[in-house]
OpenMM code with the backbone's topology and positions (N, CA, C; nanometers):
from openmm import Vec3, app, unit

residues = "MET LEU GLY GLN THR THR THR ALA THR SER LEU ALA LEU ARG ALA THR VAL ALA ASP ALA ASP GLY GLU TRP LEU ASP ALA ASP PHE GLU LEU SER PRO ASP PRO ALA HIS ASP THR GLY THR VAL VAL TRP ARG GLY SER ALA SER THR ARG THR GLY GLN PRO GLY THR VAL THR VAL ASP ARG ALA VAL LEU ARG PRO ASP VAL SER TYR ARG TRP ARG VAL ARG GLY ASN ASP GLY SER ASP THR GLY PRO TRP SER ALA TYR ARG TYR VAL ARG LEU SER GLY".split()
positions = [
    Vec3(-1.0125, 6.8290, 14.5491),
    Vec3(-1.1400, 6.7883, 14.4913),
    Vec3(-1.1162, 6.6662, 14.4033),
    Vec3(-1.1847, 6.5590, 14.4325),
    Vec3(-1.1679, 6.4360, 14.3568),
    Vec3(-1.2771, 6.4230, 14.2525),
    Vec3(-1.2383, 6.3801, 14.1333),
    Vec3(-1.3348, 6.3613, 14.0269),
    Vec3(-1.3926, 6.2222, 14.0243),
    Vec3(-1.3112, 6.1229, 14.0610),
    Vec3(-1.3568, 5.9852, 14.0607),
    Vec3(-1.2572, 5.9015, 14.1377),
    Vec3(-1.2990, 5.7811, 14.1782),
    Vec3(-1.2100, 5.6832, 14.2404),
    Vec3(-1.2191, 5.5567, 14.1591),
    Vec3(-1.1045, 5.4928, 14.1348),
    Vec3(-1.1035, 5.3717, 14.0545),
    Vec3(-1.0120, 5.2670, 14.1160),
    Vec3(-1.0455, 5.1408, 14.0958),
    Vec3(-0.9601, 5.0293, 14.1361),
    Vec3(-0.9196, 4.9469, 14.0145),
    Vec3(-0.9386, 4.9985, 13.8965),
    Vec3(-0.9103, 4.9270, 13.7718),
    Vec3(-0.7612, 4.9004, 13.7557),
    Vec3(-0.7262, 4.8075, 13.6664),
    Vec3(-0.5859, 4.7758, 13.6398),
    Vec3(-0.5202, 4.8780, 13.5488),
    Vec3(-0.5976, 4.9643, 13.4876),
    Vec3(-0.5449, 5.0743, 13.4083),
    Vec3(-0.6362, 5.1945, 13.4266),
    Vec3(-0.5867, 5.3085, 13.3895),
    Vec3(-0.6623, 5.4325, 13.4037),
    Vec3(-0.6796, 5.4939, 13.2658),
    Vec3(-0.8039, 5.5115, 13.2222),
    Vec3(-0.8320, 5.5741, 13.0929),
    Vec3(-0.8636, 5.7214, 13.1148),
    Vec3(-0.7961, 5.8062, 13.0407),
    Vec3(-0.8222, 5.9498, 13.0428),
    Vec3(-0.8834, 5.9866, 12.9084),
    Vec3(-0.9891, 6.0663, 12.9122),
    Vec3(-1.0609, 6.0998, 12.7886),
    Vec3(-1.0978, 6.2476, 12.7913),
    Vec3(-1.0742, 6.3151, 12.6792),
    Vec3(-1.1073, 6.4565, 12.6682),
    Vec3(-1.1284, 6.4934, 12.5224),
    Vec3(-1.2083, 6.5960, 12.4993),
    Vec3(-1.2347, 6.6467, 12.3650),
    Vec3(-1.1523, 6.7735, 12.3439),
    Vec3(-1.0823, 6.7782, 12.2314),
    Vec3(-1.0054, 6.8967, 12.1937),
    Vec3(-1.0525, 6.9428, 12.0563),
    Vec3(-1.0277, 7.0685, 12.0252),
    Vec3(-1.0729, 7.1228, 11.8974),
    Vec3(-0.9663, 7.2141, 11.8383),
    Vec3(-0.9690, 7.2254, 11.7064),
    Vec3(-0.8762, 7.3104, 11.6336),
    Vec3(-0.9560, 7.3863, 11.5278),
    Vec3(-0.9492, 7.5176, 11.5303),
    Vec3(-1.0291, 7.5996, 11.4396),
    Vec3(-0.9907, 7.5836, 11.2928),
    Vec3(-0.8645, 7.5514, 11.2646),
    Vec3(-0.8223, 7.5455, 11.1244),
    Vec3(-0.7832, 7.4061, 11.0768),
    Vec3(-0.8176, 7.3029, 11.1487),
    Vec3(-0.7783, 7.1696, 11.1056),
    Vec3(-0.8769, 7.0633, 11.1487),
    Vec3(-0.8642, 6.9485, 11.0865),
    Vec3(-0.9557, 6.8395, 11.1154),
    Vec3(-0.8968, 6.7422, 11.2171),
    Vec3(-0.7673, 6.7124, 11.2078),
    Vec3(-0.7020, 6.6173, 11.2977),
    Vec3(-0.6037, 6.6892, 11.3878),
    Vec3(-0.5917, 6.6427, 11.5106),
    Vec3(-0.4942, 6.6954, 11.6040),
    Vec3(-0.4685, 6.5934, 11.7133),
    Vec3(-0.3674, 6.6216, 11.7936),
    Vec3(-0.3355, 6.5364, 11.9071),
    Vec3(-0.3926, 6.5970, 12.0341),
    Vec3(-0.4435, 6.5102, 12.1196),
    Vec3(-0.4807, 6.5479, 12.2556),
    Vec3(-0.3631, 6.5050, 12.3424),
    Vec3(-0.2885, 6.6009, 12.3943),
    Vec3(-0.1713, 6.5729, 12.4775),
    Vec3(-0.2133, 6.5724, 12.6240),
    Vec3(-0.1900, 6.4606, 12.6929),
    Vec3(-0.2289, 6.4430, 12.8321),
    Vec3(-0.1061, 6.4460, 12.9225),
    Vec3(-0.1270, 6.4911, 13.0454),
    Vec3(-0.0214, 6.4950, 13.1456),
    Vec3(-0.0830, 6.4561, 13.2801),
    Vec3(-0.0177, 6.3658, 13.3536),
    Vec3(-0.0689, 6.3152, 13.4810),
    Vec3(0.0363, 6.3332, 13.5889),
    Vec3(-0.0060, 6.3826, 13.7057),
    Vec3(0.0857, 6.4012, 13.8183),
    Vec3(0.0104, 6.3802, 13.9491),
    Vec3(0.0826, 6.3473, 14.0575),
    Vec3(0.0155, 6.3376, 14.1863),
    Vec3(-0.0427, 6.4740, 14.2257),
    Vec3(-0.1518, 6.4725, 14.2973),
    Vec3(-0.2118, 6.5953, 14.3491),
    Vec3(-0.1112, 6.6606, 14.4441),
    Vec3(-0.0678, 6.7839, 14.4180),
    Vec3(0.0347, 6.8468, 14.5016),
    Vec3(-0.0099, 6.8682, 14.6465),
    Vec3(-0.1395, 6.8570, 14.6749),
    Vec3(-0.1857, 6.8667, 14.8129),
    Vec3(-0.1422, 6.7446, 14.8928),
    Vec3(-0.1047, 6.6354, 14.8228),
    Vec3(-0.0682, 6.5105, 14.8890),
    Vec3(0.0704, 6.4600, 14.8513),
    Vec3(0.1362, 6.5206, 14.7536),
    Vec3(0.2640, 6.4706, 14.7032),
    Vec3(0.3373, 6.5859, 14.6357),
    Vec3(0.4433, 6.5547, 14.5618),
    Vec3(0.5257, 6.6584, 14.4989),
    Vec3(0.4600, 6.7246, 14.3789),
    Vec3(0.3663, 6.6568, 14.3141),
    Vec3(0.3026, 6.7138, 14.1960),
    Vec3(0.3839, 6.6994, 14.0686),
    Vec3(0.4980, 6.6274, 14.0741),
    Vec3(0.5831, 6.6058, 13.9575),
    Vec3(0.5109, 6.5175, 13.8552),
    Vec3(0.5225, 6.5516, 13.7286),
    Vec3(0.4584, 6.4741, 13.6222),
    Vec3(0.5144, 6.3314, 13.6221),
    Vec3(0.4251, 6.2318, 13.6251),
    Vec3(0.4668, 6.0907, 13.6258),
    Vec3(0.4361, 6.0206, 13.4939),
    Vec3(0.3547, 6.0842, 13.4090),
    Vec3(0.3182, 6.0197, 13.2831),
    Vec3(0.2703, 6.1248, 13.1843),
    Vec3(0.3086, 6.1061, 13.0570),
    Vec3(0.2594, 6.1887, 12.9463),
    Vec3(0.2194, 6.0960, 12.8327),
    Vec3(0.1159, 6.1348, 12.7595),
    Vec3(0.0729, 6.0561, 12.6453),
    Vec3(-0.0127, 6.1386, 12.5525),
    Vec3(-0.0329, 6.0900, 12.4307),
    Vec3(-0.1117, 6.1613, 12.3305),
    Vec3(-0.2061, 6.0659, 12.2589),
    Vec3(-0.3159, 6.1221, 12.2140),
    Vec3(-0.4122, 6.0485, 12.1322),
    Vec3(-0.4450, 6.1329, 12.0107),
    Vec3(-0.4346, 6.0756, 11.8930),
    Vec3(-0.4721, 6.1444, 11.7705),
    Vec3(-0.6239, 6.1345, 11.7549),
    Vec3(-0.6870, 6.2485, 11.7241),
    Vec3(-0.8325, 6.2513, 11.7158),
    Vec3(-0.8787, 6.3584, 11.6179),
    Vec3(-1.0019, 6.3501, 11.5774),
    Vec3(-1.0612, 6.4553, 11.4939),
    Vec3(-1.1041, 6.5703, 11.5834),
    Vec3(-1.0984, 6.6899, 11.5305),
    Vec3(-1.1383, 6.8055, 11.6097),
    Vec3(-1.2824, 6.7893, 11.6593),
    Vec3(-1.3019, 6.8204, 11.7848),
    Vec3(-1.4344, 6.8096, 11.8454),
    Vec3(-1.4724, 6.6699, 11.8909),
    Vec3(-1.3857, 6.5715, 11.8669),
    Vec3(-1.4120, 6.4336, 11.9089),
    Vec3(-1.3212, 6.3981, 12.0270),
    Vec3(-1.3658, 6.3087, 12.1146),
    Vec3(-1.2821, 6.2747, 12.2295),
    Vec3(-1.1589, 6.1940, 12.1909),
    Vec3(-1.0495, 6.2243, 12.2583),
    Vec3(-0.9272, 6.1455, 12.2485),
    Vec3(-0.9110, 6.0702, 12.3793),
    Vec3(-0.8694, 5.9444, 12.3718),
    Vec3(-0.8555, 5.8615, 12.4910),
    Vec3(-0.7165, 5.8004, 12.4965),
    Vec3(-0.6560, 5.8047, 12.6143),
    Vec3(-0.5282, 5.7385, 12.6401),
    Vec3(-0.5460, 5.6464, 12.7601),
    Vec3(-0.4618, 5.5455, 12.7685),
    Vec3(-0.4664, 5.4532, 12.8813),
    Vec3(-0.3326, 5.4556, 12.9536),
    Vec3(-0.3381, 5.4798, 13.0836),
    Vec3(-0.2200, 5.4816, 13.1692),
    Vec3(-0.2137, 5.3466, 13.2391),
    Vec3(-0.1044, 5.2737, 13.2215),
    Vec3(-0.0878, 5.1441, 13.2861),
    Vec3(-0.0780, 5.1641, 13.4375),
    Vec3(-0.1473, 5.0816, 13.5113),
    Vec3(-0.1506, 5.0936, 13.6573),
    Vec3(-0.0108, 5.0790, 13.7194),
    Vec3(0.0828, 5.0129, 13.6509),
    Vec3(0.2188, 4.9962, 13.7026),
    Vec3(0.2894, 5.1304, 13.7217),
    Vec3(0.2455, 5.2327, 13.6488),
    Vec3(0.3034, 5.3665, 13.6603),
    Vec3(0.2545, 5.4370, 13.7871),
    Vec3(0.1421, 5.3928, 13.8391),
    Vec3(0.0729, 5.4633, 13.9460),
    Vec3(0.0822, 5.3908, 14.0804),
    Vec3(0.0648, 5.4668, 14.1874),
    Vec3(0.0651, 5.4097, 14.3221),
    Vec3(-0.0773, 5.4067, 14.3764),
    Vec3(-0.1125, 5.3002, 14.4488),
    Vec3(-0.2465, 5.2923, 14.5075),
    Vec3(-0.2640, 5.3946, 14.6197),
    Vec3(-0.3873, 5.4306, 14.6425),
    Vec3(-0.4251, 5.5241, 14.7493),
    Vec3(-0.3581, 5.6603, 14.7360),
    Vec3(-0.3371, 5.7022, 14.6126),
    Vec3(-0.2806, 5.8336, 14.5830),
    Vec3(-0.3799, 5.9101, 14.4963),
    Vec3(-0.3961, 6.0372, 14.5237),
    Vec3(-0.4793, 6.1238, 14.4398),
    Vec3(-0.3921, 6.1811, 14.3286),
    Vec3(-0.4422, 6.1743, 14.2063),
    Vec3(-0.3712, 6.2269, 14.0905),
    Vec3(-0.4535, 6.3373, 14.0258),
    Vec3(-0.3858, 6.4209, 13.9505),
    Vec3(-0.4538, 6.5217, 13.8693),
    Vec3(-0.4031, 6.5084, 13.7273),
    Vec3(-0.4901, 6.5408, 13.6304),
    Vec3(-0.4491, 6.5348, 13.4904),
    Vec3(-0.5079, 6.6532, 13.4161),
    Vec3(-0.4423, 6.6839, 13.3042),
    Vec3(-0.4884, 6.7927, 13.2179),
    Vec3(-0.4586, 6.7540, 13.0746),
    Vec3(-0.5158, 6.8303, 12.9816),
    Vec3(-0.5015, 6.7991, 12.8392),
    Vec3(-0.4943, 6.9293, 12.7602),
    Vec3(-0.4322, 6.9223, 12.6433),
    Vec3(-0.4309, 7.0359, 12.5507),
    Vec3(-0.4266, 6.9823, 12.4088),
    Vec3(-0.4735, 7.0639, 12.3153),
    Vec3(-0.4711, 7.0269, 12.1744),
    Vec3(-0.3420, 7.0711, 12.1083),
    Vec3(-0.2978, 6.9918, 12.0104),
    Vec3(-0.1743, 7.0213, 11.9383),
    Vec3(-0.1922, 6.9731, 11.7943),
    Vec3(-0.1930, 7.0672, 11.6984),
    Vec3(-0.2129, 7.0280, 11.5585),
    Vec3(-0.0833, 7.0168, 11.4800),
    Vec3(0.0292, 7.0195, 11.5492),
    Vec3(0.1589, 7.0085, 11.4817),
    Vec3(0.2250, 7.1416, 11.4560),
    Vec3(0.1454, 7.2478, 11.4448),
    Vec3(0.2036, 7.3806, 11.4274),
    Vec3(0.1661, 7.4742, 11.5414),
    Vec3(0.0523, 7.4508, 11.6030),
    Vec3(0.0080, 7.5310, 11.7171),
    Vec3(-0.0320, 7.4389, 11.8316),
    Vec3(-0.0028, 7.4830, 11.9525),
    Vec3(-0.0412, 7.4087, 12.0724),
    Vec3(-0.1302, 7.4981, 12.1568),
    Vec3(-0.2445, 7.4447, 12.1965),
    Vec3(-0.3379, 7.5204, 12.2778),
    Vec3(-0.2969, 7.5229, 12.4242),
    Vec3(-0.3704, 7.5973, 12.5044),
    Vec3(-0.3408, 7.6041, 12.6474),
    Vec3(-0.3836, 7.4750, 12.7181),
    Vec3(-0.3240, 7.4484, 12.8319),
    Vec3(-0.3654, 7.3340, 12.9130),
    Vec3(-0.5060, 7.3585, 12.9670),
    Vec3(-0.5816, 7.2523, 12.9785),
    Vec3(-0.7142, 7.2591, 13.0402),
    Vec3(-0.6981, 7.2766, 13.1916),
    Vec3(-0.8089, 7.2982, 13.2579),
    Vec3(-0.8086, 7.2943, 13.4039),
    Vec3(-0.7798, 7.1504, 13.4457),
    Vec3(-0.7249, 7.1332, 13.5645),
    Vec3(-0.6979, 6.9980, 13.6138),
    Vec3(-0.8265, 6.9253, 13.6496),
    Vec3(-0.8232, 6.7939, 13.6266),
    Vec3(-0.9265, 6.7028, 13.6764),
    Vec3(-0.8577, 6.6049, 13.7681),
    Vec3(-0.9323, 6.5508, 13.8622),
    Vec3(-0.8715, 6.4691, 13.9674),
    Vec3(-0.9282, 6.3288, 13.9705),
    Vec3(-0.8421, 6.2335, 14.0099),
    Vec3(-0.8825, 6.0941, 14.0257),
    Vec3(-0.8021, 6.0346, 14.1407),
    Vec3(-0.8647, 5.9487, 14.2177),
    Vec3(-0.7948, 5.8795, 14.3269),
    Vec3(-0.7931, 5.7304, 14.2960),
    Vec3(-0.6758, 5.6699, 14.3111),
    Vec3(-0.6598, 5.5266, 14.2879),
    Vec3(-0.6645, 5.4528, 14.4200),
    Vec3(-0.7556, 5.3602, 14.4334),
    Vec3(-0.7671, 5.2795, 14.5548),
    Vec3(-0.6847, 5.1534, 14.5398),
    Vec3(-0.6311, 5.1043, 14.6543),
    Vec3(-0.5489, 4.9846, 14.6609),
    Vec3(-0.6036, 4.8729, 14.5838),
] * unit.nanometer
topology = app.Topology()
chain = topology.addChain("A")
for resn in residues:
    res = topology.addResidue(resn, chain)
    for name in ("N", "CA", "C"):
        topology.addAtom(name, app.Element.getBySymbol(name[0]), res)
């Protein structure tokens, strides 16, 4: 299942995370090829510091990615002492 297709020079991932006992936390992102089409090995990780309940955004440089490949990504919150569960995967396909 594809969420979007992009031909941009970079890929922006955005998600909202929340922490019940804190105001600031990191949104930890992980990107890998869709295992239906490739190995599914993680090719990129990144974090964005954000306020709880606000979106965190990271940018993946296109040089890390291959064209015409479907990728999946997920995110979780991390406040430095506790780490939440990974979200469900979202999908994106990069066109040549």
